[in-house]
Structures are given as structure tokens and as C-alpha cells.
DSSP file (Angstrom, degrees, kcal/mol; ACC not computed):
  #  RESIDUE AA STRUCTURE BP1 BP2  ACC     N-H-->O    O-->H-N    N-H-->O    O-->H-N    TCO  KAPPA ALPHA  PHI   PSI    X-CA   Y-CA   Z-CA
    1    1 A X     >        0   0    0      0, 0.0     4,-2.4     0, 0.0     5,-0.2   0.000 360.0 360.0 360.0 -37.6    0.5   -7.8  -17.5
    2    2 A X  H  >  +     0   0    0      1,-0.2     4,-2.4     2,-0.2     5,-0.2   0.895 360.0  51.3 -63.8 -39.3   -1.0   -9.1  -14.3
    3    3 A X  H  > S+     0   0    0      2,-0.2     4,-2.1     1,-0.2    -1,-0.2   0.922 111.3  46.8 -64.3 -44.7    2.1   -7.9  -12.3
    4    4 A X  H  > S+     0   0    0      2,-0.2     4,-2.2     1,-0.2    -2,-0.2   0.902 112.4  50.0 -65.2 -41.0    1.8   -4.4  -13.8
    5    5 A X  H  X S+     0   0    0     -4,-2.4     4,-2.2     1,-0.2    -2,-0.2   0.915 112.6  46.1 -65.5 -42.5   -1.9   -4.1  -13.2
    6    6 A X  H  X S+     0   0    0     -4,-2.4     4,-2.6     2,-0.2    -1,-0.2   0.849 110.1  54.8 -69.0 -32.3   -1.6   -5.2   -9.6
    7    7 A X  H  X S+     0   0    0     -4,-2.1     4,-2.2     2,-0.2    -2,-0.2   0.906 109.3  46.9 -66.0 -40.5    1.3   -2.8   -9.0
    8    8 A X  H  X S+     0   0    0     -4,-2.2     4,-2.3     2,-0.2    -2,-0.2   0.900 112.6  49.8 -66.8 -40.6   -0.8    0.1  -10.3
    9    9 A X  H  X S+     0   0    0     -4,-2.2     4,-2.7     1,-0.2     5,-0.3   0.914 111.4  49.0 -62.8 -42.3   -3.7   -1.1   -8.0
   10   10 A X  H  X S+     0   0    0     -4,-2.6     4,-2.7     1,-0.2    51,-0.4   0.871 109.0  53.7 -64.0 -37.2   -1.2   -1.3   -5.1
   11   11 A X  H  X S+     0   0    0     -4,-2.2     4,-2.2    49,-0.3    -2,-0.2   0.932 112.0  43.9 -62.0 -46.1    0.0    2.2   -5.9
   12   12 A X  H  X S+     0   0    0     -4,-2.3     4,-2.1     2,-0.2    -2,-0.2   0.943 118.2  42.5 -66.3 -48.0   -3.5    3.7   -5.8
   13   13 A X  H  X S+     0   0    0     -4,-2.7     4,-2.6     1,-0.2     5,-0.2   0.892 115.1  50.6 -67.5 -38.1   -4.6    1.9   -2.7
   14   14 A X  H  X S+     0   0    0     -4,-2.7     4,-2.9    -5,-0.3    43,-0.4   0.881 109.2  51.3 -65.8 -38.1   -1.3    2.5   -0.9
   15   15 A X  H  X S+     0   0    0     -4,-2.2     4,-2.3    41,-0.3    -2,-0.2   0.910 112.1  46.3 -66.3 -41.4   -1.4    6.2   -1.7
   16   16 A X  H  X S+     0   0    0     -4,-2.1     4,-2.0     2,-0.2    -2,-0.2   0.942 116.9  43.3 -65.2 -46.8   -4.9    6.5   -0.3
   17   17 A X  H  X S+     0   0    0     -4,-2.6     4,-2.5     1,-0.2    -2,-0.2   0.905 114.4  50.5 -65.3 -41.0   -4.1    4.6    2.8
   18   18 A X  H  X S+     0   0    0     -4,-2.9     4,-2.4    -5,-0.2    35,-0.3   0.878 109.2  51.0 -65.3 -38.4   -0.8    6.4    3.2
   19   19 A X  H  X S+     0   0    0     -4,-2.3     4,-2.2    33,-0.3    -1,-0.2   0.908 110.8  49.1 -65.2 -40.8   -2.5    9.8    2.9
   20   20 A X  H  X S+     0   0    0     -4,-2.0     4,-2.1     1,-0.2    -2,-0.2   0.922 113.5  45.9 -64.3 -43.3   -5.0    8.8    5.5
   21   21 A X  H  X S+     0   0    0     -4,-2.5     4,-2.6     1,-0.2    -2,-0.2   0.858 110.6  54.8 -67.3 -33.5   -2.3    7.6    7.9
   22   22 A X  H  X S+     0   0    0     -4,-2.4     4,-2.5     2,-0.2    -2,-0.2   0.891 107.6  49.0 -64.8 -40.0   -0.3   10.8    7.1
   23   23 A X  H  X S+     0   0    0     -4,-2.2     4,-2.6     2,-0.2     5,-0.2   0.922 112.2  48.9 -64.4 -43.4   -3.3   12.9    8.1
   24   24 A X  H  X S+     0   0    0     -4,-2.1     4,-2.0     2,-0.2    -2,-0.2   0.914 112.7  47.3 -61.9 -42.9   -3.7   10.9   11.3
   25   25 A X  H  X S+     0   0    0     -4,-2.6     4,-2.5     2,-0.2    -2,-0.2   0.895 112.3  50.8 -65.2 -39.5    0.1   11.3   12.1
   26   26 A X  H  X S+     0   0    0     -4,-2.5     4,-2.4     2,-0.2    -2,-0.2   0.903 110.1  48.5 -65.0 -41.5   -0.1   15.0   11.4
   27   27 A X  H  X S+     0   0    0     -4,-2.6     4,-2.0     2,-0.2    -1,-0.2   0.871 111.8  50.3 -67.1 -35.5   -3.0   15.5   13.7
   28   28 A X  H  X S+     0   0    0     -4,-2.0     4,-2.4    -5,-0.2    -2,-0.2   0.916 110.1  50.2 -65.1 -42.5   -1.3   13.6   16.4
   29   29 A X  H  X S+     0   0    0     -4,-2.5     4,-3.0     1,-0.2     5,-0.2   0.905 109.7  50.7 -61.9 -41.9    1.8   15.7   15.9
   30   30 A X  H  X>S+     0   0    0     -4,-2.4     4,-1.3     1,-0.2     5,-1.3   0.900 110.9  49.5 -63.4 -40.2   -0.2   18.9   16.2
   31   31 A X  H  <5S+     0   0    0     -4,-2.0    -2,-0.2     2,-0.2    -1,-0.2   0.894 115.9  42.1 -65.7 -39.4   -1.8   17.6   19.4
   32   32 A X  H  <5S+     0   0    0     -4,-2.4    -2,-0.2     1,-0.2    -1,-0.2   0.890 121.2  39.6 -75.2 -39.3    1.5   16.7   20.9
   33   33 A X  H  <5S-     0   0    0     -4,-3.0    -1,-0.2    -5,-0.2    -2,-0.2   0.561 101.6-132.8 -87.1  -8.6    3.4   19.9   19.8
   34   34 A X  T  <5 +     0   0    0     -4,-1.3     2,-0.3    -5,-0.2    -3,-0.2   0.913  36.2 179.0  55.2  47.8    0.4   22.1   20.5
   35   35 A X      < -     0   0    0     -5,-1.3     2,-0.3    -6,-0.2    -1,-0.2  -0.603  18.2-135.3 -77.7 140.9    0.6   23.9   17.1
   36   36 A X    >>  -     0   0    0     -2,-0.3     3,-1.0     4,-0.1     4,-0.9  -0.696  36.8 -43.8-107.0 152.3   -2.1   26.5   16.7
   37   37 A X  H >> S+     0   0    0     -2,-0.3     4,-1.4     1,-0.2     3,-0.5   0.061 116.7   4.3  49.2-128.4   -4.5   27.5   14.0
   38   38 A X  H 3> S+     0   0    0      1,-0.2     4,-2.3     2,-0.2    -1,-0.2   0.797 124.6  62.5 -66.5 -31.6   -3.5   27.9   10.4
   39   39 A X  H <> S+     0   0    0     -3,-1.0     4,-2.1     1,-0.2    -1,-0.2   0.891 103.4  49.9 -61.4 -39.4    0.1   26.6   11.0
   40   40 A X  H <X S+     0   0    0     -4,-0.9     4,-2.2    -3,-0.5    -1,-0.2   0.921 111.4  46.6 -67.0 -45.2   -1.2   23.2   12.1
   41   41 A X  H  X S+     0   0    0     -4,-1.4     4,-2.5     1,-0.2     5,-0.2   0.887 112.7  50.4 -64.9 -39.0   -3.4   22.7    9.1
   42   42 A X  H  X S+     0   0    0     -4,-2.3     4,-1.8     1,-0.2     5,-0.3   0.906 109.9  50.9 -64.5 -41.8   -0.7   23.8    6.7
   43   43 A X  H  X>S+     0   0    0     -4,-2.1     5,-1.5    -5,-0.2     4,-1.3   0.918 113.5  44.8 -62.1 -44.4    1.7   21.4    8.4
   44   44 A X  I  <>S+     0   0    0     -4,-2.2     5,-2.6     3,-0.2     6,-0.2   0.956 119.5  38.0 -66.2 -50.6   -0.7   18.5    8.1
   45   45 A X  I  <5S+     0   0    0     -4,-2.5    -1,-0.2     1,-0.2    -2,-0.2   0.629 125.1  36.4 -84.9 -13.0   -1.8   19.0    4.5
   46   46 A X  I  <5S+     0   0    0     -4,-1.8    -1,-0.2    -5,-0.2    -2,-0.2   0.522 131.7  20.0-112.8  -7.5    1.5   20.1    3.0
   47   47 A X  I  X5S+     0   0    0     -4,-1.3     4,-1.4    -5,-0.3    -3,-0.2   0.684 126.1  33.8-121.8 -60.0    3.9   17.9    4.9
   48   48 A X  I  ><S+     0   0    0     -5,-1.5     4,-2.6     2,-0.2     5,-0.2   0.912 115.9  51.0 -73.3 -43.0    2.4   14.8    6.5
   49   49 A X  H  ><S+     0   0    0     -5,-2.6     4,-2.4   -27,-0.2   -27,-0.2   0.942 113.6  42.0 -65.2 -49.0   -0.3   13.9    4.0
   50   50 A X  H  > S+     0   0    0     -6,-0.2     4,-2.4     2,-0.2    -1,-0.2   0.894 115.6  50.8 -65.7 -36.3    1.9   14.0    0.8
   51   51 A X  H  X S+     0   0    0     -4,-1.4     4,-2.4     2,-0.2     5,-0.2   0.927 112.2  46.4 -65.0 -43.8    4.8   12.2    2.6
   52   52 A X  H  X S+     0   0    0     -4,-2.6     4,-2.6     1,-0.2   -33,-0.3   0.889 112.2  51.1 -63.9 -39.6    2.4    9.5    3.8
   53   53 A X  H  X S+     0   0    0     -4,-2.4     4,-2.4   -35,-0.3    -2,-0.2   0.896 111.5  47.5 -65.4 -40.2    0.9    9.2    0.3
   54   54 A X  H  X S+     0   0    0     -4,-2.4     4,-2.2     2,-0.2     5,-0.2   0.938 115.5  43.7 -67.0 -46.5    4.3    8.8   -1.3
   55   55 A X  H  X S+     0   0    0     -4,-2.4     4,-2.4     1,-0.2    -2,-0.2   0.922 116.8  47.1 -65.1 -43.6    5.5    6.2    1.2
   56   56 A X  H  X S+     0   0    0     -4,-2.6     4,-2.7    -5,-0.2   -41,-0.3   0.880 111.3  51.3 -65.8 -38.7    2.2    4.3    1.1
   57   57 A X  H  X S+     0   0    0     -4,-2.4     4,-2.3   -43,-0.4   -43,-0.2   0.930 113.3  43.5 -65.1 -45.5    2.1    4.4   -2.7
   58   58 A X  H  X S+     0   0    0     -4,-2.2     4,-2.3     2,-0.2     5,-0.2   0.927 116.6  47.6 -65.6 -44.4    5.6    3.0   -3.1
   59   59 A X  H  X S+     0   0    0     -4,-2.4     4,-2.5    -5,-0.2    -2,-0.2   0.909 113.2  47.7 -63.7 -42.8    5.0    0.4   -0.4
   60   60 A X  H  X S+     0   0    0     -4,-2.7     4,-2.6     2,-0.2   -49,-0.3   0.902 111.8  49.7 -65.6 -41.7    1.6   -0.7   -1.8
   61   61 A X  H  X S+     0   0    0     -4,-2.3     4,-2.2   -51,-0.4    -2,-0.2   0.920 113.6  45.8 -63.8 -43.5    3.0   -1.0   -5.3
   62   62 A X  H  X S+     0   0    0     -4,-2.3     4,-2.5    -5,-0.2     5,-0.2   0.918 113.6  49.6 -65.3 -42.7    6.0   -3.1   -4.1
   63   63 A X  H  X S+     0   0    0     -4,-2.5     4,-2.2     1,-0.2    -2,-0.2   0.939 113.8  43.9 -62.3 -48.2    3.8   -5.3   -2.0
   64   64 A X  H  X S+     0   0    0     -4,-2.6     4,-2.3     1,-0.2    -1,-0.2   0.867 113.5  52.0 -67.1 -35.6    1.2   -6.0   -4.7
   65   65 A X  H  X S+     0   0    0     -4,-2.2     4,-2.5    -5,-0.2    -1,-0.2   0.913 109.9  48.5 -66.9 -41.8    4.0   -6.6   -7.3
   66   66 A X  H  X S+     0   0    0     -4,-2.5     4,-2.5     2,-0.2     5,-0.2   0.911 111.8  49.6 -63.8 -41.5    5.8   -9.1   -5.0
   67   67 A X  H  X S+     0   0    0     -4,-2.2     4,-2.0    -5,-0.2    -2,-0.2   0.911 112.6  47.5 -63.2 -41.7    2.5  -10.9   -4.4
   68   68 A X  H  X S+     0   0    0     -4,-2.3     4,-1.8     2,-0.2    -2,-0.2   0.888 112.1  49.3 -67.9 -38.7    1.8  -11.0   -8.1
   69   69 A X  H  X S+     0   0    0     -4,-2.5     4,-1.6     2,-0.2    -2,-0.2   0.921 112.8  46.8 -67.1 -43.5    5.3  -12.3   -9.0
   70   70 A X  H  X S+     0   0    0     -4,-2.5     4,-1.9     1,-0.2    -1,-0.2   0.869 110.0  53.9 -65.8 -35.6    5.1  -15.0   -6.3
   71   71 A X  H  < S+     0   0    0     -4,-2.0    -1,-0.2     1,-0.2    -2,-0.2   0.874 108.2  50.1 -66.0 -36.1    1.7  -16.0   -7.5
   72   72 A X  H  < S+     0   0    0     -4,-1.8    -1,-0.2     1,-0.2    -2,-0.2   0.827 111.2  49.3 -71.0 -30.9    3.0  -16.4  -11.1
   73   73 A X  H  < S+     0   0    0     -4,-1.6     2,-1.3     1,-0.2    -2,-0.2   0.837 100.6  67.1 -76.5 -32.9    5.9  -18.6   -9.8
   74   74 A X     <  +     0   0    0     -4,-1.9     2,-0.6    -5,-0.1    -1,-0.2  -0.699  65.2 167.1 -93.8  89.0    3.8  -20.9   -7.8
   75   75 A X        -     0   0    0     -2,-1.3     2,-0.7    -3,-0.1    -3,-0.1  -0.910  21.6-155.0-105.6 119.4    1.7  -22.7  -10.4
   76   76 A X        -     0   0    0     -2,-0.6     2,-0.4     2,-0.0    -2,-0.0  -0.839   9.4-165.5 -98.2 117.7    0.0  -25.7   -9.0
   77   77 A X        -     0   0    0     -2,-0.7     2,-0.4     0, 0.0    -2,-0.0  -0.845  19.6-124.6-102.8 138.1   -0.8  -28.3  -11.6
   78   78 A X        -     0   0    0     -2,-0.4     2,-0.3     1,-0.0     3,-0.0  -0.666  21.2-141.0 -82.0 130.5   -3.2  -31.1  -10.9
   79   79 A X        -     0   0    0     -2,-0.4     2,-0.1     1,-0.1     3,-0.0  -0.699  26.7-104.7 -87.6 141.5   -1.8  -34.5  -11.5
   80   80 A X        -     0   0    0     -2,-0.3     2,-0.3     1,-0.1    -1,-0.1  -0.392  39.2-107.0 -65.8 144.5   -4.1  -37.1  -13.0
   81   81 A X        -     0   0    0     -2,-0.1     2,-0.2     1,-0.1    -1,-0.1  -0.553  33.7-129.5 -74.2 129.1   -5.4  -39.6  -10.6
   82   82 A X        -     0   0    0     -2,-0.3     2,-0.4    -3,-0.0    -1,-0.1  -0.550  14.6-131.2 -80.1 143.7   -3.8  -43.0  -11.0
   83   83 A X        -     0   0    0     -2,-0.2     2,-0.1     1,-0.0    -1,-0.0  -0.786  23.3-120.5 -94.0 137.5   -6.0  -46.0  -11.4
   84   84 A X        -     0   0    0     -2,-0.4     2,-0.5     1,-0.1    -1,-0.0  -0.447  22.9-114.7 -75.6 147.1   -5.2  -49.0   -9.2
   85   85 A X              0   0    0      1,-0.1    -1,-0.1    -2,-0.1     0, 0.0  -0.700 360.0 360.0 -79.5 128.8   -4.3  -52.3  -10.7
   86   86 A X              0   0    0     -2,-0.5    -1,-0.1    -3,-0.0    -2,-0.0   0.403 360.0 360.0-114.6 360.0   -7.0  -54.8   -9.8
């Protein structure tokens, strides 16, 4: 359950971060290609932002799931302290 919950959290955070990076990449592309007016805004919000959100969502979900799976495998148990013979 922990793995699934962290994967969903990673999906949401990755999608938000990916969309923000997609907008930044789109605005950079518009600046470099000198796209004008409505064409530039359409390109950013219908091409770069959804693509960035999809890539970021998948990447975030995989990253958080791997972290959760590794955390479940690495269980550190405390050993009782031995008493010395006196």
C-alpha cells in the first residue's frame, strides 16, 4: 500500500514539475525560433506543457515507487545489546 501511495504522490508531483519545465522549455523554444503571437502560445500550451507533464508524471511515479520498494527491502532491525561477562 505504501508503494502505491508513494507512486501516486510521485505521479502528481512529477506531473506538476514536468508541466512547469515544459512551459519553460516551450518559452525557450519560442524565444530561439522567434515564433510570434498566438502561434507561440498555442505551441507552448498544447505541445510542450502536456508532453512535459506526461514525462514528469511517469518519471516521478517510477522514482517514488523505486524509493518505496527499496525502503521496504532495507529493514534495519536493532540487535539487543549483549551484556559482558564480569
